C-alpha positions in Angstrom: 112.7 53.6 -173.4 108.9 53.7 -173.8 109.2 54.9 -177.5 111.7 52.1 -178.2 109.3 49.6 -176.7 106.4 50.9 -178.7 108.4 50.4 -182.0 110.2 47.2 -180.9 107.1 45.2 -180.1 105.7 45.5 -183.7 108.9 44.6 -185.5 109.6 41.7 -183.1 106.1 40.3 -183.5 106.5 40.7 -187.3 109.6 38.6 -187.2 108.0 35.9 -185.1 104.9 35.7 -187.3 107.1 35.4 -190.4 108.0 31.9 -189.1 104.8 30.9 -187.3 102.2 32.8 -189.2 100.2 29.8 -190.2 100.3 28.0 -186.9 97.1 27.4 -185.0 97.7 30.2 -182.5 99.3 32.7 -184.9 96.2 35.0 -184.9 96.4 35.1 -181.1 100.1 36.1 -181.3 99.1 38.8 -183.7 96.4 40.0 -181.3 98.7 39.9 -178.4 101.4 42.0 -180.1 98.8 44.6 -181.2 97.3 44.7 -177.7 100.7 45.2 -176.1 101.5 48.1 -178.4 98.2 49.7 -177.5 99.0 49.4 -173.8 102.5 50.9 -174.3 100.9 53.8 -176.3 98.6 54.6 -173.4 101.6 54.7 -171.1 103.3 57.0 -173.5 100.2 59.2 -173.7 100.1 59.5 -169.9 103.7 60.6 -169.9 103.1 63.2 -172.6 100.2 64.6 -170.6 102.3 64.8 -167.4 105.2 66.5 -169.1 103.1 69.3 -170.6 102.5 68.4 -174.1 105.7 67.2 -175.8 108.7 64.9 -175.2 111.7 64.3 -177.3 113.8 61.1 -177.6 117.2 62.6 -178.3 117.2 63.9 -181.9 115.3 61.1 -183.4 111.8 61.1 -181.9 109.3 63.8 -181.0 105.8 63.3 -179.5 103.2 66.0 -178.8 99.5 66.2 -178.3 98.9 65.8 -182.1 100.8 62.7 -182.9 100.2 60.9 -179.6 96.5 61.0 -180.2 97.2 59.4 -183.6 99.6 56.8 -182.1 96.9 55.7 -179.6 94.3 55.6 -182.4 96.7 53.5 -184.6 97.4 51.0 -182.0 93.7 50.7 -181.0 92.5 50.2 -184.6 95.3 47.7 -185.2 94.2 45.7 -182.2 90.5 45.6 -183.2 91.5 44.7 -186.7 93.7 41.9 -185.5 90.8 40.5 -183.5 88.5 40.7 -186.5 91.0 39.2 -188.8 91.4 36.1 -186.5 88.1 34.6 -187.6 87.9 36.3 -191.0 91.3 34.9 -192.3 90.6 31.4 -190.9 87.4 31.3 -193.0 89.4 32.5 -196.0 91.9 29.8 -195.3 89.2 27.1 -195.1 87.7 28.3 -198.4 91.1 28.0 -200.1 91.6 31.7 -200.9 94.9 31.8 -199.0 97.3 29.0 -198.4 100.0 28.2 -195.9 102.7 30.7 -197.0 100.2 33.5 -197.6 98.9 33.2 -194.0 102.5 33.7 -192.8 102.9 36.6 -195.2 99.7 38.3 -194.1 100.4 38.2 -190.4 104.0 39.4 -190.8 103.2 42.2 -193.2 100.3 43.3 -190.9 102.7 43.9 -188.1 105.3 45.5 -190.4 102.7 47.9 -191.6 101.8 48.9 -188.1 105.6 49.4 -187.3 106.0 51.7 -190.4 103.0 53.9 -189.4 104.2 54.2 -185.8 107.7 55.2 -187.1 106.1 57.9 -189.3 104.1 59.3 -186.4 106.9 59.6 -183.7 109.9 60.4 -185.9 111.4 63.9 -185.6 113.1 63.7 -189.1 111.2 64.5 -192.3 113.5 62.1 -194.2 112.6 59.2 -191.9 108.9 60.2 -192.3 109.3 59.8 -196.0 111.1 56.4 -195.7 108.4 55.1 -193.3 105.7 56.1 -195.7 107.4 54.2 -198.4 107.8 51.1 -196.2 104.0 51.3 -195.4 103.3 51.5 -199.1 105.3 48.4 -199.9 103.7 46.4 -197.1 100.2 47.3 -198.1 100.9 46.7 -201.8 101.8 43.1 -200.9 98.7 42.8 -198.7 96.3 44.1 -201.4 97.6 41.4 -203.8 97.3 38.6 -201.1 94.6 36.7 -203.0 96.7 36.6 -206.2 93.6 36.9 -208.5 94.0 38.9 -211.7 91.9 41.8 -210.3 93.8 41.8 -207.0 97.2 41.9 -208.8 95.9 44.7 -211.1 94.7 46.7 -208.1 98.1 46.2 -206.4 100.0 47.4 -209.5 97.8 50.5 -209.7 98.4 51.2 -206.1 102.1 50.7 -206.4 102.5 52.8 -209.6 100.3 55.7 -208.5 101.6 55.9 -204.9 105.2 55.3 -206.2 104.9 58.4 -208.4 103.3 60.3 -205.6 105.9 59.3 -203.0 108.6 60.4 -205.5 107.0 63.8 -205.6 107.1 63.9 -201.8 110.8 63.0 -201.9 111.5 65.9 -204.2 109.6 68.2 -201.9 111.6 66.9 -198.9 114.8 67.7 -200.9 113.6 71.2 -201.4 112.8 71.5 -197.7 116.3 70.5 -196.9 117.7 73.0 -199.4 115.8 75.8 -197.7 116.8 74.7 -194.2 120.5 74.2 -195.0 121.0 77.9 -195.5 119.8 78.5 -192.0 120.7 75.4 -190.0 123.7 74.3 -192.0 124.4 71.0 -193.7 123.7 67.7 -192.0 120.8 65.7 -190.7 119.8 68.3 -188.2 118.4 70.4 -191.1 115.5 68.0 -191.4 114.5 67.7 -187.8 111.0 69.0 -187.0 112.1 70.6 -183.8 114.8 72.6 -185.5 112.6 73.5 -188.6 109.7 74.8 -186.5 112.1 77.0 -184.5 113.5 78.7 -187.6 110.5 78.5 -189.9 110.2 82.3 -190.3 113.8 82.3 -191.7 113.2 79.8 -194.4 113.2 80.9 -198.1 109.5 81.6 -199.0 110.0 80.8 -202.7 111.6 77.5 -202.1 109.0 76.7 -199.4 106.2 77.4 -201.8 107.6 75.0 -204.4 108.4 72.4 -201.7 104.8 72.4 -200.4 103.4 71.9 -203.9 105.4 68.7 -204.3 104.7 67.6 -200.8 101.0 68.2 -201.3 100.9 66.1 -204.5 103.0 63.4 -202.9 101.4 62.9 -199.6 98.0 63.9 -201.0 98.3 60.8 -203.2 98.7 58.6 -200.1 95.8 60.4 -198.4 93.5 59.5 -201.4 92.8 63.1 -202.3 91.2 63.8 -205.7 92.5 63.7 -208.5 95.2 61.4 -207.0 92.7 58.9 -205.6 92.3 56.2 -208.3 94.3 53.6 -206.5 92.1 53.7 -203.4 88.8 52.1 -204.5 90.5 49.2 -206.3 92.8 48.5 -203.3 89.9 48.5 -200.9 87.7 46.2 -203.0 90.3 43.6 -204.0 92.3 43.3 -200.8 91.3 41.4 -197.7 88.7 43.2 -195.5 91.2 43.7 -192.6 93.6 45.4 -195.0 90.8 47.7 -196.2 90.0 48.6 -192.5 93.6 49.7 -191.8 94.0 51.4 -195.2 91.0 53.6 -194.5 91.3 53.9 -190.8 95.1 54.4 -190.5 97.2 54.9 -193.6 95.2 57.9 -194.9 95.6 59.6 -191.5 99.4 59.2 -191.6 99.6 60.9 -195.0 97.4 63.8 -193.8 99.5 64.1 -190.6 102.6 64.7 -192.8 100.7 67.4 -194.7 99.8 69.1 -191.4 103.4 69.3 -190.3 104.5 70.6 -193.7 101.7 73.3 -193.7 102.9 74.6 -190.3 106.4 75.2 -191.7 105.1 76.9 -194.8 102.7 79.1 -192.8 105.7 80.2 -190.6 107.8 81.0 -193.6 105.3 82.8 -195.8 103.0 84.3 -193.3 100.1 83.9 -195.7 97.3 81.4 -196.4 99.1 79.8 -199.4 99.3 76.3 -198.0 95.8 76.5 -196.5 94.2 77.6 -199.7 95.7 74.6 -201.6 94.6 72.2 -198.9 91.0 73.7 -199.0 91.0 73.3 -202.8 92.0 69.7 -202.7 89.6 69.0 -199.8 86.6 70.5 -201.5 87.3 68.8 -204.8 87.7 65.4 -203.0 84.5 65.9 -201.1 82.4 66.7 -204.1 83.9 64.1 -206.4 83.6 61.3 -203.8 80.0 62.2 -202.9 78.8 61.9 -206.5 81.0 58.8 -207.2 79.3 57.0 -204.3 76.0 57.1 -206.2 77.3 54.9 -209.0 78.9 52.1 -206.9 77.6 48.6 -206.8 80.4 47.0 -204.8 80.0 47.7 -201.1 83.7 48.0 -200.4 84.2 50.4 -203.2 81.3 52.4 -201.9 83.0 52.8 -198.5 86.4 53.5 -200.2 84.8 56.6 -201.8 83.3 57.4 -198.4 86.9 57.5 -197.0 88.0 59.9 -199.8 85.1 62.1 -198.9 86.0 62.2 -195.2 89.6 62.8 -196.0 88.4 65.8 -198.1 86.4 67.1 -195.1 89.4 66.8 -192.8 91.8 68.4 -195.3 89.4 71.3 -195.8 89.3 71.8 -192.0 93.1 71.9 -191.7 93.3 74.2 -194.6 91.0 76.7 -192.8 93.4 76.7 -189.9 92.7 78.2 -186.5 92.1 76.4 -183.2 88.5 75.4 -183.8 89.0 74.2 -187.4 92.2 72.3 -186.4 90.4 70.6 -183.5 87.5 69.7 -185.8 89.9 68.2 -188.3 91.7 66.1 -185.7 88.3 65.0 -184.2 87.1 64.1 -187.7 90.1 62.0 -188.3 89.7 60.0 -185.1 86.0 59.4 -185.5 86.4 58.4 -189.1 89.1 55.9 -188.2 86.9 54.3 -185.5 83.7 54.3 -187.5 85.2 53.2 -190.9 87.2 50.3 -189.4 84.1 49.1 -187.7 82.1 49.5 -190.9 84.6 47.4 -192.8 84.3 44.7 -190.1 80.5 44.5 -190.7 80.9 44.7 -194.5 83.5 41.9 -194.5 81.3 39.7 -192.4 78.3 40.3 -194.6 80.3 39.8 -197.9 81.8 36.6 -196.5 78.4 35.3 -195.4 76.9 35.9 -198.9 80.0 35.1 -201.0 79.8 38.4 -202.8 80.5 42.1 -202.5 77.7 43.2 -204.8 75.2 45.2 -202.7 72.2 43.9 -204.6 73.0 40.4 -203.4 73.6 41.2 -199.8 70.2 41.0 -198.2 68.5 39.7 -195.0 71.4 40.2 -192.7 69.3 40.3 -189.6 67.5 37.1 -190.6 70.8 35.4 -191.6 72.5 36.4 -188.3 69.6 35.1 -186.2 69.4 31.9 -188.2 73.1 31.2 -187.6 73.3 31.6 -183.8 74.2 28.0 -183.6 77.0 28.4 -186.1 78.4 31.6 -184.5 78.4 30.0 -181.0 80.3 27.1 -182.5 83.3 29.2 -183.5 84.1 30.0 -187.1 81.1 28.5 -188.8 79.3 31.8 -189.5 80.9 32.2 -192.9 82.1 28.6 -193.5 79.8 27.7 -196.3 79.1 31.2 -197.7 80.6 30.7 -201.2 78.8 27.4 -201.6 75.4 29.0 -200.7 75.4 30.8 -204.0 74.8 27.5 -205.8 71.3 27.4 -204.1 68.2 29.5 -204.0 65.2 29.7 -201.8 62.0 28.0 -203.0 58.5 27.7 -201.6 58.1 24.9 -199.1 54.6 23.5 -199.5 55.2 20.8 -196.9 56.1 23.2 -194.1 54.1 21.4 -191.4 55.4 19.7 -188.4 52.4 17.4 -188.5 53.1 16.3 -192.1 56.8 15.8 -191.9 57.9 12.3 -192.6 61.0 12.7 -190.5 61.7 14.5 -187.2 62.3 18.2 -187.7 65.9 19.2 -187.1 64.9 22.6 -185.8 61.9 21.5 -183.8 64.1 20.1 -181.1 65.7 23.5 -180.8 62.4 25.1 -180.2 62.2 26.9 -183.5 59.7 26.6 -186.4 61.1 24.9 -189.4 61.7 21.7 -191.2 64.8 19.9 -192.6 64.1 19.9 -196.3 66.3 19.2 -199.3 68.2 22.0 -201.0 67.3 23.0 -204.6 70.2 24.1 -206.8 69.8 27.2 -209.0 68.8 26.2 -212.5 67.3 22.9 -211.5 63.8 21.7 -212.5 62.5 22.8 -209.1 64.2 26.1 -209.3 63.0 27.1 -212.7 64.9 25.6 -215.6 67.6 23.0 -216.5 71.0 22.8 -215.0 73.2 23.5 -218.0 76.4 24.0 -216.1 76.1 20.8 -214.2 76.6 22.6 -210.9 74.7 20.1 -208.9 76.6 17.1 -210.4 79.9 18.9 -209.8 78.9 19.6 -206.2 78.0 16.0 -205.6 81.3 14.8 -207.0 83.2 17.3 -204.8 81.2 16.5 -201.7 80.2 12.8 -201.7 77.1 12.2 -199.7 75.2 15.4 -200.7 71.9 14.2 -202.2 70.8 15.1 -205.7 67.6 17.0 -206.2 65.9 14.6 -208.6 62.5 13.2 -208.3 63.4 10.6 -205.8 65.4 12.9 -203.6 63.6 14.1 -200.6 64.4 15.1 -197.1 64.8 11.5 -196.0 68.0 11.2 -198.0 69.8 14.1 -196.3 72.7 13.1 -194.1 72.1 13.3 -190.3 72.3 16.8 -188.7 75.6 17.6 -187.0 75.3 18.6 -183.3 75.0 22.3 -182.9 74.4 23.0 -186.6 70.9 24.2 -187.5 69.1 24.5 -190.8 66.7 27.4 -190.4 63.7 28.3 -192.4 61.2 31.2 -192.2 58.5 32.9 -194.0 57.6 29.8 -196.0 61.0 29.7 -197.7 63.8 27.3 -197.1 67.1 28.6 -195.7 69.5 26.1 -197.3 72.1 24.6 -195.0 74.2 21.6 -196.2 75.2 19.7 -193.1 77.3 17.4 -195.2 79.4 20.3 -196.4 80.0 21.4 -192.8 81.1 17.9 -192.0 83.5 17.8 -194.9 87.2 18.7 -194.4 88.0 22.4 -195.0 88.9 23.5 -198.5 92.6 24.3 -199.0 94.4 26.1 -201.7 97.9 26.5 -202.8 100.1 29.5 -202.6 
């Protein structure tokens, strides 16, 4: 009953969000569904602990210490990601990057993805494990292409083709596993049950099991992002929404590695040698070295942490390949810590990239100063990243009149007890900023947002629109931190589907 509740909540919430995914309180529904699955997973974990390490739900489900830890981890990270995506996706909606239908699509696919991963973890059937991995692939392919930009669609196609080929190899490996088990357990669905296979693993044909593991390693290794099958992962992380990057790195890679762990146990029982472990150590070491050197060349911050995920999957794979109680415990611990740390890292990266309107590391600077200067925005709700893309039209210029005594108008920030003056913005490329404005960015901005003053000779701080309550324009170190209160007062940008 608890297992069915765990799976039923995600699919039910996915169906609900398919209809109300763009409503005002849809993110709260998403959070509530994820939180409920987390609570049920804790109850299931307590039941597993009381019953001595494993429980079976008829012939269809199996839960032990290994997968229950990953179930709790999956529901926890999905809950924190849902909380993060509430504000993040609202800002994306206001900037016009996603529209009405895509918000519905995002929330529904998010819960469907969680459902697929939970099925993969608790199923007792290797065939159902393969099907759930394919379902997770399809859901995340659609999420990676959410923005519908050319680069996002290219990344989604690369993800779909490479992982499609990989999952096909895993299917052939599953067929070979059934072929070896049929001779011992007989024909029928029972030949693919983990509980039955683990019981007769020593009787399985060693030659067939060797071949099966090679295909399973290639197939599920592609999903785990192991080198040389990793090329889809950096593009998918960099082009998809940040919440999707968080669950890809923090959850999906773990599920693929979990499938390899189960397969390795069967091969070890059949062969009695270190064949499977040696292959896993080889892939793990190659992934570790390749990702470590690839990170040195990255300029996109999300691609950097994508290669970091490949590196950590290589470390965990190497540990499981070593085998033994200590190495296995270390591998599981590394998976758990990596999921928690990497998802939290992507939350910070997503906020910083949204604040600055870019993922280029060279352009993401002054995060502490920016965060402190936007306390008023953050306390007001979703204003922290509201005008991030528009900020790139402006630059910081020296403020020679930074004196409260010499200001011709009352300082906007003086009333808040801070040091700064409300001064006019200077667009990049303007006469004040060092050159002409060939692209007409300032004129275009004025047309799009009536009321924003030009930066000509007669434009000074007196022409700025009045400050909105609670919105601060901060300045520090003799340089202006540009904040356009008129833009904040304008209606949110919207975009089509």
